[in-house]
Structure formats: C-alpha cells, structure tokens
C-alpha positions as CSV (number, residue, x, y, z in Angstrom):
1,M,37.2,82.5,212.3
2,N,39.6,85.4,212.1
3,S,38.7,89.1,212.6
4,E,38.9,89.8,208.9
5,Q,36.3,87.2,208.0
6,L,34.0,88.7,210.6
7,D,34.0,92.0,208.7
8,K,31.3,90.6,206.4
9,F,28.8,91.1,209.2
10,E,27.7,94.6,210.2
11,V,27.6,93.9,213.9
12,F,31.3,93.0,213.9
13,A,32.6,95.3,211.2
14,D,32.6,98.4,213.4
15,L,34.0,96.9,216.5
16,D,37.5,98.1,217.6
17,E,40.4,95.6,216.9
18,Q,40.5,94.3,220.5
19,N,36.8,93.5,220.6
20,K,36.9,92.0,217.1
21,I,39.6,89.6,218.3
22,I,37.5,88.7,221.3
23,A,34.5,88.1,218.9
24,A,36.6,85.8,216.7
25,R,37.6,83.7,219.7
26,Q,34.0,83.5,221.1
27,V,32.1,82.8,217.9
28,Q,31.4,79.1,217.0
29,S,31.5,78.0,213.4
30,E,29.1,75.2,212.4
31,A,28.7,73.3,209.2
32,V,25.1,71.9,208.9
33,D,23.3,69.8,206.4
34,K,20.2,70.4,204.3
35,G,16.9,70.2,206.3
36,T,18.5,71.3,209.6
37,V,16.1,73.5,211.6
38,L,18.2,76.2,213.4
39,F,15.2,77.6,215.4
40,D,11.4,77.6,215.3
41,V,8.6,80.1,215.7
42,G,8.1,81.1,219.3
43,E,11.5,80.0,220.6
44,Q,13.3,82.2,223.1
45,D,16.8,81.0,222.6
46,G,19.9,83.0,223.5
47,I,22.0,82.5,220.3
48,E,22.5,84.8,217.3
49,Y,23.2,83.0,214.0
50,F,25.1,84.5,211.0
51,L,25.0,82.9,207.6
52,Y,28.5,82.6,206.1
53,E,27.9,80.1,203.3
54,G,24.8,78.5,201.8
55,E,21.1,79.3,202.0
56,I,18.5,79.5,204.8
57,E,14.7,79.5,204.4
58,L,12.7,81.7,206.9
59,T,9.1,80.6,207.3
60,A,6.7,82.8,209.2
61,Q,3.8,81.4,211.3
62,D,1.3,82.2,208.6
63,G,3.3,80.2,206.0
64,R,5.0,83.1,204.2
65,K,8.6,82.2,203.2
66,K,11.8,83.9,202.3
67,I,15.2,82.5,201.3
68,I,18.3,84.2,202.6
69,S,21.5,83.5,200.6
70,A,25.1,84.1,201.9
71,A,25.5,86.3,198.8
72,D,22.5,88.6,199.8
73,P,22.9,91.8,201.8
74,A,20.4,90.4,204.3
75,S,23.1,87.8,205.4
76,H,25.2,90.7,206.8
77,F,22.9,90.8,209.8
78,P,21.9,88.2,212.4
79,L,19.2,85.8,211.2
80,A,15.7,86.8,212.4
81,L,16.7,89.1,215.3
82,L,13.4,89.2,217.2
83,R,12.6,87.2,220.3
84,P,10.5,85.2,220.7
85,R,11.4,83.9,217.2
86,K,9.0,85.0,214.5
87,Y,10.3,82.5,211.9
88,R,11.4,78.9,211.5
89,A,14.9,78.9,210.0
90,T,15.7,75.8,207.8
91,V,18.9,75.0,205.8
92,V,17.8,74.6,202.2
93,S,21.2,74.3,200.5
94,E,23.1,71.0,200.6
95,R,25.4,72.4,203.2
96,A,25.5,75.7,205.1
97,K,28.2,77.3,207.2
98,L,26.9,79.3,210.2
99,L,28.4,81.4,212.9
100,A,26.8,81.2,216.3
101,L,27.4,83.6,219.2
102,D,25.7,84.1,222.6
103,I,23.5,87.2,222.6
104,E,24.9,88.5,225.9
105,V,28.4,88.2,224.6
106,L,27.4,90.1,221.4
107,Q,25.7,92.8,223.5
108,D,28.7,93.3,225.7
109,L,31.0,93.6,222.6
110,R,28.8,96.3,221.1
111,K,28.6,98.4,224.2
112,S,31.8,100.1,223.0
113,V,30.3,101.1,219.7
114,P,28.9,104.7,219.6
115,V,25.2,104.8,218.8
116,A,25.7,106.9,215.7
117,G,28.0,104.2,214.3
118,D,25.5,101.4,214.8
119,A,24.1,99.9,211.6
120,F,20.6,99.9,213.1
121,S,20.7,103.7,213.5
122,A,21.4,104.3,209.8
123,F,17.9,105.6,209.3
124,S,18.0,108.3,212.0
125,P,18.3,111.2,209.4
126,L,15.3,109.7,207.6
127,A,13.2,109.7,210.8
128,E,14.4,113.2,211.8
129,G,13.2,114.7,208.6
130,I,9.7,113.4,209.4
131,T,9.6,114.1,213.2
132,A,10.8,117.7,212.8
133,V,7.2,118.8,212.2
134,I,5.9,117.0,215.3
135,D,5.7,119.2,218.4
136,D,5.0,116.6,221.1
137,E,8.4,115.0,222.1
138,K,6.9,111.7,223.1
139,E,4.9,111.4,219.9
140,A,8.0,112.3,217.9
141,D,10.0,109.5,219.6
142,S,7.3,106.9,218.8
143,V,7.3,107.9,215.1
144,R,11.1,108.0,215.0
145,N,11.4,104.5,216.4
146,F,8.8,103.2,214.0
147,V,10.4,104.7,210.9
148,E,13.9,103.5,211.9
149,S,12.7,100.0,212.8
150,A,10.6,99.6,209.6
151,A,13.3,100.9,207.3
152,S,15.8,98.5,208.9
153,A,13.5,95.6,208.5
154,I,13.3,96.4,204.8
155,V,17.0,96.6,204.1
156,E,17.7,93.5,206.2
157,N,15.0,91.5,204.4
158,R,13.1,90.9,207.6
159,L,9.9,92.4,206.2
160,L,7.8,89.7,204.6
161,I,6.5,91.6,201.6
162,A,5.8,89.5,198.5
163,N,8.6,90.3,196.2
164,F,9.0,89.5,192.5
165,D,10.0,85.8,191.9
166,D,12.9,84.9,189.6
167,V,10.7,84.7,186.4
168,S,8.9,87.9,187.1
169,T,12.2,89.7,187.9
170,T,13.6,88.5,184.5
171,I,10.4,89.7,182.7
172,F,10.5,93.0,184.6
173,N,14.1,93.6,183.7
174,V,13.4,93.0,180.0
175,L,10.5,95.5,180.1
176,Q,12.9,98.2,181.4
177,D,15.3,97.7,178.5
178,P,15.4,100.9,176.4
179,D,16.1,98.8,173.3
180,L,13.2,96.4,173.9
181,S,12.1,94.8,170.6
182,L,9.0,92.8,169.7
183,D,10.9,89.5,169.8
184,M,12.4,90.3,173.2
185,L,9.0,91.1,174.6
186,I,7.4,87.9,173.2
187,S,10.3,85.7,174.5
188,A,9.9,87.3,178.0
189,V,6.1,86.9,178.1
190,Q,6.4,83.2,177.2
191,L,8.5,82.6,180.3
192,D,5.2,82.8,182.3
193,A,2.2,80.7,181.2
194,A,-0.2,82.7,183.4
195,I,0.9,86.1,181.9
196,T,0.7,84.7,178.4
197,A,-2.9,83.5,179.1
198,K,-3.9,86.8,180.5
199,L,-2.4,88.7,177.6
200,I,-4.3,86.5,175.1
201,K,-7.4,87.1,177.1
202,A,-6.9,90.9,176.9
203,A,-6.4,90.7,173.1
204,N,-9.7,88.8,172.8
205,S,-11.6,91.1,175.0
206,A,-14.5,93.5,174.1
207,F,-11.8,96.2,173.9
208,F,-11.0,94.8,170.4
209,G,-14.6,93.6,169.7
210,G,-15.3,92.1,166.3
211,L,-11.8,90.9,165.5
212,P,-10.9,87.2,165.1
213,R,-9.7,85.4,168.2
214,V,-5.9,85.0,168.8
215,D,-4.3,82.0,170.6
216,S,-0.6,82.8,170.9
217,A,1.6,85.3,172.7
218,R,2.9,86.7,169.4
219,A,-0.5,87.2,167.9
220,A,-1.8,88.9,171.2
221,I,1.2,91.3,171.4
222,V,0.9,92.2,167.7
223,R,-2.8,93.0,168.2
224,L,-2.3,94.9,171.4
225,G,0.8,96.8,170.2
226,Q,4.1,96.8,172.0
227,D,3.3,99.8,174.2
228,L,0.0,98.5,175.5
229,S,1.5,94.9,175.9
230,V,4.3,96.3,178.0
231,Q,1.8,98.2,180.2
232,L,-0.4,95.1,180.6
233,V,2.6,92.8,181.5
234,T,3.9,95.5,183.9
235,V,0.6,95.5,185.7
236,M,0.5,91.7,185.9
237,V,4.0,91.5,187.3
238,C,3.4,94.3,189.9
239,K,0.2,92.8,191.1
240,E,2.2,90.0,192.7
241,V,3.5,92.5,195.4
242,F,0.0,93.3,196.5
243,Q,-0.7,89.9,198.0
244,S,-1.1,88.4,201.5
245,S,-1.8,84.9,202.7
246,K,-4.0,86.4,205.4
247,E,-7.6,87.0,204.4
248,E,-8.1,90.1,206.5
249,L,-4.9,91.7,205.1
250,Q,-5.7,90.6,201.5
251,L,-8.8,92.9,201.6
252,A,-6.6,95.9,202.4
253,M,-4.1,94.8,199.7
254,H,-6.9,94.6,197.2
255,R,-8.2,98.1,197.9
256,L,-4.6,99.4,197.7
257,W,-4.1,97.7,194.4
258,Q,-7.4,99.1,192.9
259,S,-6.5,102.7,193.9
260,S,-2.9,102.2,192.6
261,L,-4.1,100.8,189.3
262,K,-6.4,103.8,188.9
263,L,-3.6,106.3,189.7
264,A,-1.3,104.5,187.3
265,T,-3.8,104.6,184.4
266,Y,-4.5,108.3,184.9
267,S,-0.7,108.9,185.0
268,V,-0.2,107.1,181.7
269,V,-3.0,109.2,180.0
270,I,-1.7,112.5,181.5
271,G,1.9,111.6,180.6
272,R,0.9,111.0,177.0
273,R,-1.0,114.3,176.7
274,A,1.7,116.4,178.5
275,Q,4.0,118.8,176.6
276,P,6.6,117.3,176.3
277,R,5.2,113.7,176.5
278,F,6.3,111.2,179.1
279,A,7.2,107.6,178.4
280,Q,4.2,105.4,179.3
281,G,6.2,102.7,181.0
282,P,7.7,104.9,183.8
283,A,4.3,106.7,184.2
284,L,2.5,103.4,184.7
285,L,5.2,102.1,187.1
286,G,5.3,105.3,189.1
287,G,1.6,105.2,189.6
288,L,1.4,101.6,190.5
289,M,4.2,102.0,193.1
290,N,3.2,105.4,194.5
291,D,1.4,104.1,197.6
292,I,3.8,101.2,198.2
293,G,4.7,102.8,201.5
294,T,1.2,102.0,202.8
295,L,1.9,98.3,202.0
296,V,5.1,98.6,204.0
297,I,3.1,99.8,207.0
298,I,0.4,97.2,206.7
299,A,3.1,94.4,206.4
300,Y,5.2,95.7,209.3
301,L,2.4,96.1,211.8
302,D,1.2,92.7,210.9
303,Q,4.6,91.1,211.6
304,F,5.2,93.3,214.7
305,P,1.8,93.9,216.2
306,G,3.4,95.0,219.5
307,M,4.6,98.2,217.7
308,M,0.9,99.4,217.6
309,L,1.1,100.1,221.3
310,N,4.0,102.5,220.8
311,I,3.0,104.5,217.7
312,S,0.7,107.4,217.3
313,E,-1.9,108.2,214.6
314,H,0.8,110.1,212.8
315,V,2.3,106.8,211.5
316,L,-1.0,105.6,210.0
317,A,-2.0,109.0,208.6
318,S,1.2,110.7,207.6
319,S,1.8,110.8,203.9
320,R,5.4,111.7,204.5
321,I,6.0,108.5,206.4
322,K,4.4,106.4,203.7
323,K,6.4,108.1,201.0
324,K,9.7,107.8,202.8
325,L,9.2,104.1,203.6
326,G,8.1,103.5,200.0
327,S,11.2,105.1,198.6
328,V,13.4,102.9,201.0
329,L,11.6,99.8,199.7
330,L,12.0,100.7,196.0
331,N,15.7,101.6,196.5
332,H,16.1,98.2,198.1
333,W,14.5,96.6,195.1
334,H,16.8,98.6,192.8
335,F,14.0,100.5,191.0
336,P,15.1,103.3,188.6
337,E,15.8,106.6,190.4
338,P,13.0,108.6,188.5
339,I,10.4,106.0,189.9
340,V,11.8,106.3,193.4
341,D,11.7,110.1,193.3
342,A,8.2,110.1,192.0
343,V,7.1,108.0,194.9
344,E,8.8,110.2,197.4
345,Y,7.9,113.6,196.0
346,A,4.5,113.2,194.2
347,D,2.6,114.7,197.2
348,L,4.9,117.8,197.4
349,Y,2.7,119.9,195.1
350,D,4.7,123.1,195.4
351,R,8.2,121.7,195.1
352,P,10.3,124.3,193.3
353,K,11.8,123.2,189.9
354,E,11.9,124.4,186.4
355,E,11.1,121.4,184.3
356,A,8.3,118.8,184.7
357,D,9.2,115.4,186.0
358,L,7.4,112.1,186.7
359,S,6.3,113.3,190.2
360,D,4.4,116.1,188.4
361,V,2.5,113.6,186.3
362,I,1.5,111.5,189.3
363,C,0.7,114.7,191.3
364,L,-1.7,115.9,188.7
365,A,-3.2,112.4,188.2
366,R,-4.0,112.2,191.9
367,M,-5.6,115.6,191.9
368,L,-7.7,114.8,188.8
369,I,-8.9,111.5,190.4
370,R,-10.0,113.4,193.5
371,M,-11.7,116.1,191.4
372,T,-13.5,113.7,189.0
373,S,-14.3,110.9,191.5
374,Y,-15.1,112.8,194.7
375,R,-15.7,116.3,193.4
376,K,-13.8,117.8,196.2
377,L,-11.6,120.1,194.0
378,P,-12.7,122.7,191.6
379,V,-10.9,122.9,188.3
380,A,-9.4,126.3,189.4
381,E,-7.5,124.6,192.2
382,V,-6.0,122.1,189.9
383,R,-5.0,124.8,187.4
384,D,-3.1,126.6,190.2
385,L,-0.8,123.7,190.8
386,P,2.8,124.2,189.7
387,A,2.7,120.7,188.1
388,Y,-0.2,121.8,185.9
389,E,1.7,124.7,184.4
390,R,4.9,122.6,184.0
391,L,3.0,119.9,182.2
392,G,1.4,122.3,179.7
393,F,-2.2,121.5,180.4
394,D,-5.3,123.6,179.7
395,L,-8.1,122.4,182.0
396,D,-10.3,125.3,181.1
397,D,-11.3,123.0,178.2
398,P,-13.9,120.7,179.7
399,A,-13.7,118.4,176.7
400,M,-10.1,117.7,177.5
401,L,-10.9,116.8,181.1
402,S,-13.6,114.5,179.9
403,A,-11.3,112.9,177.3
404,I,-8.7,112.2,180.0
405,Q,-11.4,110.6,182.2
406,E,-12.9,108.5,179.4
407,E,-9.6,107.3,178.2
408,A,-8.4,106.3,181.7
409,A,-11.7,104.5,182.4
410,K,-11.3,102.5,179.2
411,Y,-7.8,101.4,180.1
412,I,-8.8,100.6,183.7
413,Q,-11.5,98.3,182.3
414,L,-9.0,96.6,180.0
415,F,-6.5,96.1,182.8
416,Q,-9.0,94.8,185.3
417,G,-10.5,92.5,182.8
418,A,-7.2,90.8,182.4
419,F,-7.4,89.5,186.0
420,E,-11.0,88.3,186.0
C-alpha cells in the first residue's frame, strides 16, 4: 500500500506525511476468500482490520447482522473497534481485500494527531450544546462521552439498529417522489408481498364496511385513495425499524412504536387542518420518527452495557439528547431536511420564527395528545403556544378539538388493524 491509498481510511488520512509513510510500510494487505472468519465474538486480538475491497458481514452475539461494503462510509473506519470483540466478521463477497495493522502501532502513529482533528471527536460540538446546561462537571463529562460515542457508532455503522432493507428502501424512495403517480405506487407496493397483503386487508376492513372485497394491490389502492395508501405503506415500512430480536427489548420497541404511531396520526390530522395545510406524507413521517433518538439510546445501551456505569440519569431523561441523537441517525439515513429538523426541534415550543413548519405540527400534536389522553394541560396552555398561533387554530371551539381527536382515533384504528 502507498500513503495515498491509505487516505481512504479516517485514521490514516489526518496523519502527517512521515507517519503516513510509516503506516504504509507497517500495514499488511491480505486477499481472503468468501467464508473466511476474521474474528469472532469475545476475542481479544491485537489487530485492526480495514476493508479495502469486497464485503464483510458483522454478526452480533444475539444474531443481528449487518453487511459492510468497501463502498460504504462505514468502511472508512476499522472493522468493529471494541475489545473484546462484539461481532463475528465473515467475508461474504467472493474475495475481499483487507488491511491489517497492529493496534499498538496504530496508537503510536495517532499520538501525533491533535485531539480536535481526530475523527472520533467530530461530535464534540454536538455534545457541548447539551452539556452546557449541566452544572456538575463530572456529570457533564459522562453525558458528553455518551453522546460522542453514540453519535460515532451511528455514522460508523456500528450501531445495530434495524434499517430498511433493499426492497423497503426502494419503496420508501418511490413514496417520497413529488411526482408519484398511481401506477408508480402500485408497482412499488407489489415489490413486497407482505405490504401488498396488509394493504388489501386494510381495504377490506370495517373502515370501508359494506363494500365488496378486493383482492389486488391496484383495487386496494384505488379504494383507499393514493394519499391514504401512501400513509399506510409509509407506516408499514417504518415499523421495520422498531424491531429487536431480544424479547425484553422488543417490549420497549413496541411501546415506542405505539406512541410514535399515535403522534404521527395526530400530526397528519393537524397538518391537514392547519392554515396553510401541510402535506400528509411529511407530517406522518415526522411523527413516526420523532422519538427515534429513544431507539438509539435503547440500542446503544444494549450493545454497550458497560456504558450504563458511566452515565447519569440525564442521558435517559433528557429530551435534548434524544432529539440530537435522533437527528444524527436520520441524517445518516439521508432523510429529508424538514423531517430531521422536525425531530430535532419539535420540543422547542418557543423557538422564534415567523412561519409555521413541520416542527410546529408535531409540537401541537404532542401537546394535544397529552391534553386529551392524560388531561394534564388545559386548553388555554395549548392556545398560548407559538405553534398554535402560527398554525391558525382556534381551540376555543370544543367541537374542533373533538373532531381532531375522533379523526385521529379512526386512523389509528385503521393503521393498527393492518398489522393484526
């Protein structure tokens, strides 16, 4: 390897020229065949591997899997940094080219790199924005370390969160097309037999009681209408993310999904009634993803339980931490900017701005759910929200509030019925 080839990898790219030349001399290049196991769960080896060509499958102890390709940003970092190893790494392409370097050699080379220039400190500004409000220095350090570590795990693809598979990604991208047509929607839905079946089930539900049964994706979509069909398929695709192979975690995922679905449904109804109206797709997606940062924390602490010893209650309770990590994940997944902003800012009720945006829709939806479900907020407090004024609502009209509640409940029933 020469020093220019090493620039692909973050830990070499910011070395000075002398240390880069040393690294190029020390690193070993290996061509390995399909099925080769580089390391296994629990091993305490002293070698860092870098993927230069091909694909590697990382398998966690509980069976969760993730494939890393040389074309992915995750390959810019060492494979599975932690020791003892948390994954089995297996070559799944016909051939793979790997670089191997002794950990101690790598650590010596990186001693000359200023901390501020290290790739693993890229999230310091993110953490500082959160810890600025924490008075206790030790507590602030624990939160800072957690946020930086969790954010790094996201962008390096070391966090085993269920992502969209290839078919779901294709469908999801079609749904986001501003020129989406009926035929495009039908073709996308037919890529997934399970989604097709659930859509047909929804079209034959009591929601459309008395109508003849339908038995095709086209007939179901025609009956549901394009807008409602897009909403249902969006819900079906997004539900994949709220999954865990561990029974104890799946319960937490299920609860998070139920609350997210309710928030999304209220967001759609509120967005439709706002002046001016908001598109239903982004409102639904913003609501479904609004608490995705909680999922990040659940998944991270499951993978790295030792971190629990070093963090304070601020991590588990702080809305700001959840929102920041949620926005990091959605940016990593290339979600549209309005969705990411809505996730990050929906809890900032008094954020100054002139025009309503999606975060206002989700903010008001969350407050109405609290008011109608738990009766903790009087109508007057909701009416005093800046989001309320920007969205053009008049909650002095009790009939309007009841209408929002009833319409949301009807759609929640339809959405949940599709999964039974």
